[in-house]
C-alpha positions in Angstrom: -3.9 17.7 -10.1 -0.5 17.3 -8.4 2.5 16.3 -10.4 4.1 12.9 -9.6 6.9 13.1 -7.0 9.9 11.1 -7.8 10.9 10.6 -4.2 7.5 9.5 -3.2 7.5 7.1 -6.0 10.8 5.6 -4.6 9.3 5.3 -1.2 6.3 3.5 -2.6 8.7 1.2 -4.4 10.5 0.3 -1.2 7.3 -0.3 0.7 5.5 -2.4 -1.9 8.8 -4.7 -2.2 8.7 -5.0 1.6 5.1 -5.9 1.5 5.8 -8.7 -1.1 8.6 -9.9 1.0 6.9 -10.5 4.2 4.0 -12.0 2.4 6.3 -15.0 1.6 5.1 -17.2 4.5 8.6 -18.7 5.1 10.2 -15.3 5.3 7.7 -13.8 7.8 8.0 -17.0 10.0 11.7 -16.9 9.9 12.0 -13.2 10.7 8.9 -12.3 12.9 10.7 -9.2 14.6 11.8 -7.9 11.2 8.3 -8.3 10.1 6.9 -6.5 13.1 9.3 -3.5 12.3 8.4 -3.4 8.6 4.4 -3.6 9.4 4.9 -0.8 11.8 5.7 1.6 9.0 5.1 0.3 5.4 1.4 0.3 5.0 1.0 3.6 7.1 3.3 5.3 4.6 1.1 4.2 1.7 -2.0 5.6 3.6 -0.3 8.9 4.4 0.6 9.1 0.7 -2.9 8.2 -0.3 -4.2 11.2 1.9 -1.6 13.6 0.7 -2.3 13.0 -2.9 -5.9 12.7 -2.8 -7.6 14.8 -5.3 -11.0 15.9 -3.8 -11.6 18.5 -6.5 -13.0 16.1 -9.2 -16.6 16.5 -10.2 -18.8 13.7 -8.6 -19.1 11.8 -11.8 -15.3 11.7 -12.3 -14.7 10.8 -8.7 -17.3 8.1 -9.0 -15.7 6.4 -11.7 -12.2 6.5 -10.3 -13.5 4.8 -7.2 -15.5 2.4 -9.3 -12.3 1.3 -11.1 -10.4 0.6 -7.7 -13.4 -1.3 -6.5 -13.9 -3.6 -9.5 -10.2 -5.1 -9.6 -10.3 -5.1 -5.9 -13.7 -7.1 -5.7 -12.5 -9.5 -8.3 -9.2 -10.3 -6.7 -10.6 -10.3 -3.0 -13.3 -12.9 -4.2 -10.8 -14.9 -6.0 -8.4 -14.9 -3.0 -11.4 -15.9 -0.7 -12.3 -18.7 -3.1 -8.6 -20.0 -3.3 -8.3 -19.7 0.6 -11.1 -22.4 0.9 -8.9 -24.8 -1.3 -5.2 -23.8 -0.5 -3.5 -23.7 3.0 -3.9 -20.0 3.3 -3.4 -18.5 6.8 -6.8 -17.3 8.1 -8.6 -18.9 5.0 -12.2 -19.5 5.1 -13.6 -23.0 6.2 -16.6 -23.1 3.8 -17.3 -21.0 0.7 -20.5 -19.3 -0.1 -21.8 -16.2 -1.8 -22.5 -14.8 1.7 -18.9 -15.3 2.7 -17.6 -13.8 -0.5 -19.9 -10.6 -0.1 -18.8 -10.3 3.6 -15.1 -10.4 2.8 -15.5 -8.0 -0.1 -17.4 -5.5 1.7 -16.7 -5.6 5.4 -13.6 -7.9 6.1 -11.2 -8.5 3.2 -8.4 -11.2 3.3 -4.7 -10.9 2.4 -3.2 -7.6 1.2 -6.5 -6.4 -0.2 -7.6 -4.7 3.0 -5.6 -1.8 2.0 -7.8 -1.1 -1.1 -10.9 -1.5 0.9 -9.6 1.0 3.4 -8.6 3.2 0.7 -12.1 3.1 -1.0 -13.8 3.8 2.4 -11.5 6.6 3.3 -11.7 8.3 0.1 -15.4 8.1 -0.2 -15.6 9.6 3.5 -13.1 12.3 2.5 -15.0 13.2 -0.7 -18.4 13.5 1.0 -16.9 15.7 3.7 -15.2 17.9 1.1 -18.5 18.5 -0.6 -20.5 19.0 2.6 -17.8 21.2 4.3 -16.6 23.0 1.3 -16.8 26.4 3.0 -15.0 25.3 6.2 -11.4 26.2 7.0 -8.7 23.4 6.9 -8.8 22.7 10.8 -12.7 22.5 11.0 -12.6 20.0 8.0 -10.0 17.9 9.4 -11.9 17.6 12.7 -15.1 16.7 10.7 -13.2 14.1 8.6 -11.7 12.6 11.8 -15.1 12.3 13.3 -16.4 10.7 10.3 -13.5 8.1 9.9 -13.8 7.7 13.6 -17.4 6.4 13.3 -16.4 4.2 10.5 -13.7 2.7 12.5 -15.9 2.2 15.4 -18.3 0.1 13.2 -15.4 -1.8 11.8 -15.2 -0.6 8.2 -11.5 0.5 8.7 -9.0 0.5 11.6 -8.3 3.5 13.8 -4.6 3.5 12.8 -5.3 3.4 9.1 -7.7 6.4 9.6 -5.0 8.2 11.6 -2.3 8.1 8.7 -4.8 8.9 6.0 -6.1 11.9 7.9 -2.4 13.0 8.5 -1.8 12.8 4.9 -5.1 14.8 3.9 -4.1 17.4 6.6 -0.5 17.9 5.2 -2.0 18.0 1.7 -4.6 20.7 2.7 -1.7 22.8 4.2 0.2 22.6 0.7 3.3 21.2 2.4 5.6 19.4 -0.2 6.6 15.8 0.4 10.3 16.6 0.1 10.0 19.5 2.7 8.0 17.5 5.3 10.6 14.6 5.2 14.2 15.6 5.4 16.8 13.1 4.1 19.4 12.5 6.7 21.7 9.7 8.2 21.0 11.0 11.7 17.4 9.5 11.3 18.9 6.0 11.7 20.0 6.5 15.2 16.5 7.1 16.7 14.9 4.7 14.3 17.2 1.8 15.6 16.6 2.7 19.1 13.0 2.8 18.7 12.8 -0.5 16.8 14.9 -2.2 19.6 11.8 -2.1 21.9 8.8 -4.2 21.0 6.2 -2.0 22.7 7.2 0.7 20.2 6.1 -1.5 17.3 2.5 -0.2 17.4 1.7 2.2 14.7 -1.1 3.7 16.8 1.2 5.1 19.3 3.7 8.3 19.2 6.6 5.9 19.0 4.8 4.1 16.0 4.3 7.6 14.2 8.1 8.4 14.9 9.2 5.2 13.3 7.0 5.9 10.2 8.5 9.4 9.8 12.1 8.4 10.5 11.7 5.4 8.2 10.9 7.6 5.3 13.7 10.0 6.2 16.3 7.2 6.0 14.8 5.9 2.7 15.2 9.6 1.2 18.7 9.8 2.6 19.7 6.4 0.7 17.9 7.8 -2.4 20.7 10.2 -3.1 23.1 7.4 -3.4 21.4 5.2 -5.8 22.5 5.2 -9.5 20.2 6.9 -12.0 19.2 3.8 -13.8 18.3 1.9 -10.7 16.2 5.1 -9.6 14.4 4.9 -13.0 13.5 1.3 -12.3 12.3 2.1 -8.9 10.3 5.1 -9.9 8.5 2.7 -12.4 7.6 0.2 -9.8 6.5 3.0 -7.3 4.2 4.4 -10.2 2.7 1.0 -10.7 1.9 -0.4 -7.1 -1.7 -1.3 -7.8 -1.1 -4.2 -10.2 1.6 -5.5 -7.7 -0.9 -5.2 -4.9 -3.6 -7.0 -6.8 -1.6 -9.8 -8.5 1.3 -10.4 -6.2 -0.5 -13.0 -4.1 -0.7 -15.4 -7.0 3.2 -15.4 -7.2 4.0 -15.4 -3.5 1.8 -18.5 -3.3 3.5 -20.1 -6.5 6.9 -19.3 -5.2 6.4 -22.1 -2.7 7.0 -24.5 -5.4 10.6 -23.8 -5.7 11.4 -23.1 -2.1 13.0 -26.8 -1.8 15.6 -25.7 -4.3 16.9 -23.3 -1.7 17.0 -25.7 1.2 20.7 -25.3 1.6 20.2 -21.6 2.5 18.7 -21.5 6.1 18.7 -17.6 5.9 16.1 -17.7 3.0 18.0 -14.6 1.5 18.6 -16.3 -1.9 15.0 -17.5 -2.0 13.9 -14.0 -1.3 16.1 -12.6 -3.9 14.3 -14.8 -6.4 10.7 -14.8 -5.1 10.5 -11.0 -4.8 11.4 -10.1 -8.4 9.4 -13.1 -9.5 6.1 -11.7 -7.7 6.9 -8.0 -8.8 7.8 -8.9 -12.4 4.9 -11.3 -12.7 2.5 -8.9 -11.3 3.6 -6.3 -13.9 3.5 -8.8 -16.7 0.0 -9.7 -16.0 -0.9 -5.9 -16.2 1.2 -5.4 -19.3 -0.6 -8.5 -21.0 -3.9 -6.9 -20.0 -2.9 -3.5 -21.7 -1.7 -5.5 -24.8 -5.1 -7.4 -25.1 -7.2 -4.5 -24.0 -8.6 -6.4 -21.2 -7.4 -3.4 -19.0 -10.5 -1.6 -20.4 -12.7 -4.2 -18.7 -10.7 -4.7 -15.5 -9.3 -1.2 -14.8 -11.6 0.9 -16.8 -8.8 2.4 -18.9 -6.5 1.2 -21.8 -3.3 1.3 -20.0 -2.9 0.0 -16.3 0.8 0.4 -16.4 2.5 3.8 -16.4 5.1 4.2 -18.8 8.9 3.5 -17.9 10.9 6.7 -18.1 14.7 7.4 -17.7 14.1 11.0 -16.9 14.1 12.1 -13.3 11.8 14.7 -11.8 
């Protein structure tokens, strides 16, 4: 099993914070172009890292338990989100609630941020089955087989083609034993082509060469910024990057709840002050729920393990 990469955790922290930020409805409505730019790279980065660090050498029983304990919290939260969307004013919410609607959303068409976990489960299962069936194949042929498999799954609607692309790229890099810090080179020069590309709306499509370049350049820019961040702040960001699952699961609770104190910031038309409160509220609240589950041992039921929160550490890799 690969050791954790501090820089990858930092990148995950940035991406999960951006996800929370643009799930604040007022922010995404106020800054639609910024949202389009962020959506071009933030989830592709997660999918790439999921493929890069995917461990396909696990025994079938161990891998099955791993997938099961992604699916259970995903299914619970997706079902709850679907139910709440029938009551609360959620964009794209269901008009009428029934067991069939919940089952459809859990297995085929997830709502909210939970689509990522659905995609991850589908992609990991496909990758593992291909790994078992094609164990003797060289890397190139394995990637071709995996691409065909995910292409079929994309065709029938179980995941999007662009999601499959970034997961496959991550798997390919991992199979070539290329380190994350070697692939992505931190440089301030990356900002120049990144800004130029982002100035043209037609480039904000992650399933294009321009979109792929934006994803790559975004990570290079993040890693350049990383070297200037104080050690204590790095430690906090590593901690958040190691604990993106509970933030992904529970942050919708807090992004919806944050609407309650939006009127308090009516004097700030930029919404910057509101975002500075709402994002830590959502991230901290999500981690608090996971911490409370650990303390009450409810994590064993919900996550399949006694600790859902990775320990905070002041040591850097």
